[in-house]
C-alpha angles and dihedrals in degrees: 000000000000091000092052091049092050091047091051093047091047091051094048091049090045090054093047092050090055097149095057092038092054091051092051092049094047091048090056093043088056088060104035100044096055089046091054092049091048094048091042090056092046095048095039096050096043092045091050093048093047093046090048090054092045091051091054108075091194089071090062094046122112113200120195112234117223128358121315140174111235125171123216089246091058092050092046088053090053090051090056094054112111091229094054120084098182136006129172134161121251127209122223110303093225089057095043097082134102138185108233122198139172117231091239094050130064099198110090125208120223111222139176119252114222125185118232141174142165112317095031105153091212093061097058107183094349120110118238121241109279098196134050093249096047120095142173114228125216115238094243091053092045090053094049093047094039085230128152139187110296096031124127115226132188117238118199126197126190135195139177113234125170090344094307130109113233128186139195128192134198134176116241128195119224108227095177148347116246111222118246092243088063096047126001102189135077107274148130122225109216141161119283089245091065093050090048090049092052091047090050091050092051091048089054095252125136119260110207094186090067100024094246115160124234144103122324110302120246116262118240096240093050098045116109125199126213095213146358141215111241133171125187117234093240141350094271091059097059097080097044088052092049089052090048091055092044088056087057091048090249116139114214132181115231143163091239092125092056091049090047091052093054091048091048091050089050091049094048093046089050090053091050092047096049092047090052090042092053093048091046093049090048090052095044091046091050090050092050091046091051090047092050091050091048092046092052091051093043094047096038092121093049092047092048089052089052089052089049089055091055105270112142130218091269091056092047091049089049088053092057094042092050091055089052089049090051089055092046094049095047091045091051092051092048091044092052091050091050091046092052090055090048091047093055090048095047093047091048092052102036110028112114103188143012116282092023130111134206088192125016139154132187127223091257090058092055089048091050092048090051092048091046092050094047093042094050091045093050094047094047092045091048091053092049094039095061087089088078086077088074094053110107128206088232090070088063091049092053091052096046 
């Protein structure tokens, strides 16, 4: 009951002293609003950069450099690692090509052949080919061939054997078109079995799946692969995976430097923000402290009357603190409104793509800003308001 009464008296006095109250609110707005804009820019830019990297699977890809000899067991072991999202063996790049053609056209298109399977980050929501003669076609290849989902294409493969050029052809069914943002070159995404069959054919081995003659085919357990496709589970896993391969004397190409630059930018901006934040809070706290001291001196008569009426030091201190909280709360609301206007303007002027932000804050950031403003105001007011302990009830009697 006593707290509610003190709060009501503090609010009535705060309203009546509108000129000083407005000055206190505007002083806090001058600190809080720029801090919100600064943090909004920091959080928005870093979040957009990070999300852009996370949306691009190529940033999480680790590509072995130079030829290697990797068994299927080794690659399966990689795929089971918790920091690996996808791992699949690759055949020799020189053997992983095909000439695609449409029955109504004579001009073939040479494309890469890339192995794929479930979980391939490049596929997104698309399903991988589930049979050896099913393929996904890149958008650039589809445009050049004027092909679409559901078309049958002819894939031709050539080899040199005993001085003679030999060719084999199969028909492949297009199960989907991969968007250009996923893969920007001419390619087909096929099962590993198709790539192994083409490599065997070019090595002069028999391919039972298509009835192609040749030497004895390679067995699965003895096959070695020169490379693999591997994607880290998230951005933080890229560098540990690079270190893992370095420990095995395997050189891999990564985007670790790009990821590190974004993290460094985030760290440096955080340092700048917290330095400015500390200086701003110090300045705002000093202003509230000075305001509380001035308020105690200016309202000495009123406070002494309250003590004469039976209000103790704690109640008088609460009176001063509550008025500081009123200023902090109003300043926070006005600052948030000003920030929202600034956020819309900055995003309109600076945003580069859909789903990105130049300036952006979450609900929890607004809550933290409100708590920080109220907390700093209350602490500063409490420090300045301790002078009410020296106010005596007799001062109110003399002024009656």
